[in-house]
N, C-alpha and C positions, 0 to 999 in steps of 0.2 A: 667590793668589801665582802669577805666571807662571814656568814652567820656565826654567832658565838658558839653554838652547839657543834659546828663543823670545824672549829679552829684546830683541835687536837689531831684531826685527820688530814690536815693540809699536806703534810709530807708523806702520808701513808696511802692516800688514794689519788688517782688522776684528777686534775682540775675539772675536766669535762663531767665526770661522775658527780663530783661535789656540786657543780653548777646545776645539774639536772635534779639532784635531791632538793636543792634550795628552791628551784622553780616549781617543783611538782608536789612538795611535801608540806603539810601544815606544820607550824612551829611546835605545836604540842607533841607531835609524834616524831620530830626530826631526830632526836637522840637515838630512839629505838631503831629507826630506819637505817641510820648511818652505821650503827653497830652491826646490824644484820647484813648490810651491803659489804662492810669490811670483812665479815666472816666469809661471805660468798666469794669475795675478791681473793682472799687467801687460799680458799679451797680450789679456785679456778686456776691458780698459778701452777706452772709445771714444776715437777720435782727436779732438783739438781741431778744431772747425770741421765735424765730421760733421753732416749734416742729419738729426738724430734724429727730428724731427717727420715728415718725408717718409718715412723708412724705416719708422717706426712705423705711419703711416697706410697705407702700401703693404702692410706685413706683416699688418695686421689686415684690411684691405679686400679683399685678393686671396682669402684663404681664405673670408672672409665671404660672397663671391658664391656659394660652393658650398653655403651653408647652406640647409636646408629650412625651410619654414614649419611649425613643429611645435607641437603642444600635447600634453603628456604627461598621460595619465589614470591615476589610481590605481585599481588593480583593486578592485572591490567597492564603491566609493563613486562613484556616478554624477556627483555635483555637484563632486567634487574634481578639478580639473585644474590644471596649471602651464604657463604660457607658456614655451616654449623656442625655440631657434633664433634666426632673424633678428629677429622681433618683440621678443624679450627683450633682445637686444643693443641694439636701437634705443631701447627705453624706459630702459635703464640710461644709455646715452651721451647721450641727450637730457635726462637729469636730470628725468624726469617725477615729479611729486609723487604722483599717483594711478596706481598700476600695475594691470594687468589682473587678475592673480591673486596677491594678497598671501598669503604663506604663512609659517608659523613651524615651526621644529624645536625642540621643548621637551625638553631633557634633564632627567632626574630624579635626585634624591639617593637614596642607599641608605635603606631596602630597596626603595623603589618601582621603582628601575631594574632590579630582578630580577623584576619582574612582580607585586609585592604590590599588591592593590587597584587595579590599573592601570585597570580600567574605571570605577570610582567616581571616580578622580582625573581621568580624561579628561572625564567628565561635569561635574566641577567647573570645568573650563577652558572648556567650550563655553557660549556665550551661550544662555540659555533665555528665550524670550518667552512671554507669556501664551497666545497662539494655540496653542502646542504642548501645553498642559495642559488645553485645553477639549475636552470630548467632544461638546458640542451647544450651539448658540446658539438662544435663543428670543426673538423680538421682540414686545413688547406695545405695539401702536401707540396704544391708548387711553390708557394711563398713561405713554406715552413711556419705556418701561423695557426693558432688555435683561437676559435671564437666561442666565448662563453655567453650564452643567452641567459640573463638573470631572471629569477622568479621574483617579480616585484611584490607579490602578495606577502611572501615570506620576509622580504626585506622590511616591509612596512610593519609586519607583526613583531619583528625583533627590533624595530626602531633603528635600523641601519640605513644610512644614506648612501647612495651610489658613490659619492665623493670619498666617504670614509672607507668604503669597501675597496675602491681603487688604490687608496693609500696603503691599506693592509696587504693587497696583492703585490704592489711595488716593493714593499718591505720584505715580503716572503720570497719573492722570485727575482729580486734585483740583479743577481749575478747571472741569471740564465735567460731572461727574456725582457723585451721592451713592452711596456704596458700602455694601452690606449683605451679610451672609453667613448663610445658613440652610440646614442639611441638605444640604451638598455643592453648593449653588448660590450663585453670586455674583450679586447684583442690582445693575445700574447704572441709576439713575434720572436722566434728563436734568435739568439745572438750567434749561434754556431753556423758556419757556412758550408761545411763538408756535407754533401747530399746523403752519402751512405750513413754517416754518423748522425746526420740531421734527422732522418726519419725515425731512427731509434730514439734519439733525443726528444723528438716531438711527442712520442708516446710516453716517455718518462716524465716529460714536463706536464702532460695531461694528468698523469697519476699524482705527481707532486702537487699540482695546483689544487687538487681535491683536499689535501691536508693542510692548506694554508690557514693559519689561525686568524680569525676575524675579531671575535670578542668573547667575553665570559671568562670563567676561571679555568685555566689549563688543567687538564686531567679529569674534569667532571664530565662524564659522557652521557649520563642520564639524570633526570630530576623527577621527583615525585612529591608534590605538596600534599601533606596529610594533616588531618585534624586529630589531635590527641587531647582528650578531655575537652578543655575549654579553649585551647590555643592551636594555631596552625604552625607547622614547622615544615622544613624541606629535607627530604631524604635524598641522598645522591648516590649514584654509582660512580666510583672514582673519588679521589681525595686530594686536596691541596689546602691544608689547614692555614698556612701562612697567608695565602692570597685571600681566602675567605674572611680572615680576621680584618683585612683592610677595607672590607665593604661596610659602609656606614649604617646599614639597616640590620646588621648581624649582631645578636647578643653573644659577645665573645666569652662571657662567663660560663655559658652552658653548652655552647657549640663544641662538638667533639667528633673524633674520627676513630675508626677501628685499626688504624695504622699506628702501632706503638712507636716506631722510629720517628714518625712525623710529629707525634706528641712530644717526644724527648727533645727534638730539634726546636720546636716552637715554644714549649712551656717548661722544659727542664726534666731532669731525671726523676724527681719526686712525683711529677705528674705522670711520667711513664710507668712508674711503679704502681700507682693507683690504677692506671689504665690496664695493666696486666691483670690486676686483681679483678677489676670490673668485667673485663672481657672473658676471663676464665669462668668467673662466677655466673655470668650471663648464659654461657653455653651449658654449664652444669644445671642451672635452674630450668632452662628451656627443655632439657632432657628429663626433667622431673626427678633428678637425683639430689641426694642430700650430703654435701661435704662441708665440714666446718670451715668458715672463712679463714681461720688461723693457719690451716695447712697451706692455703693458697697464698696467704701473706708471707709465709716462710719461703715459698718458691719465688715470689716476686722480690723479696729481699735478697735472696741468693743471686738472682739474675741482675740486680741493679746496684749491688753493694759497692762495686768498683767505680761507680760514677758514669758507666755506660752500660747499654743493654748487652748482656751475654746470654746466649741460649744454653739450654741444658744439653750440650753436645760435646764431642771430643775437641771441637775447635773453640768452644766457649768456656763455660764454668769448669769443666773437667780438666782442660789444659792448664788451669791455674793451680790445681791442687799441688800441695807441697810433697805429698806422698807419691813415690814412684809406683808402688804396688796398686794404689787406688787408681792412678791413671791407667795402669796396665790392665786392671780388671774391667775397664769400661769397653774399650775397643783398641785394636792394633797393639796387643801386648808386647810382641817381639820388638817392635820399633821403640817403644818406651823403655824397655829393659836395656836394649843395646845403647840407646842415647844416655841413659843414666849411668851405665857402666863406663862409657867413654868419658863422661864428665866427672865420675867418681862421686855421684850423689849418695847421700845417706838417708835412709828412711827411719824416722823416729818411732814408727808404729803407734801413732797417737789416735788413730781413728778406728772405725768399725771394720771396714772391708779388709784392710791389710792384716788385721789380727785373725779374722775368719780364715783368710788364705793360709796363715801359718799355724792354724789350730791352737790359738792362744786365747785366754779370756779377753773378752771385748771390754775396753775401758768406758763402759756406760752402765748406768744403774748400779747394781751391787759390785760390779767389776771396777767401778771408778776409784774408790779409796783403796790404798795399799795398806794392809794391816801388818804391823810389826809387833810381835810379842816376844817377851823373854821367857824362855821355858826354864822353870826352876826344877832342878833334879834333886831328889832326896838322896842323901848319902846312905849307903847301906851300913 
């Protein structure tokens, strides 16, 4: 129920602003405050015909040129780094499906977020492959057999039983080898008979056996439990949001990834739009730059308005422009003009770029309204 003083502003101000005024403002001053907020709200709105695209591009591009080419390394873990700075901005805005350093922040439910069994839980998340659990490889060329001596300490630390491990190996190499287990050693006997091919196949089998999936979340190559303020969370190198959401100790409301396509697939396009804004803003903030969030919102809206993520490239957003000249102005102009001529496309010259190309007034700002006046001539 809205306070009586705020009733007349119900359709003039966003509900969230009204709610905030109601929560934080004493009743005696509410009328004055809401009037002032409404004035500020009107002055903050953009004028009709403002070239928001150009202002946004300029506002992001100008500080963007000051960015350094950064890679941020996590202390203590050599393999864990995160792409920052200009390369990160480029891969977000290009809408790249495979990013350089995918990473997740996994928040945990109580009591694990207070540090309970944090190491064991982190190891459950990390993808474990057979190669990490083998202490020694032995190749028997005569019998075309590989013997894998297991590292029992590692098996115990990861809570993996030899029986479970053998099943995983059988599943991973069923088509290529017969699997046996005796006295802490797994034997892999090649099914192939031809000696010449067999020797090569034996080495291939050895390499393939190292990559056999045993347990954990596929794609998560490194884990790092960290304490942030009062709670523990797990930072990972590698990302697999859907599988992480299936783990019962994970707080699914806050767990996130820097892979925008993964977010779109798991949580929908609205979440992906928010992720684009968060990721770009995070980079800009880390670099100590100041860009208004509304410019970034405009870019995120443009990328996701069709219901799927489209990069700011000739294959993404630009390819969907109705204007032939706007498409031609971006990249590969001759191709666009020839295709348009073959199809008989018509350009209505509704936007900025195409009018600049033709040396005409641009339909933004004062160029937006068309003024028609009747000239009255005096008779002599």
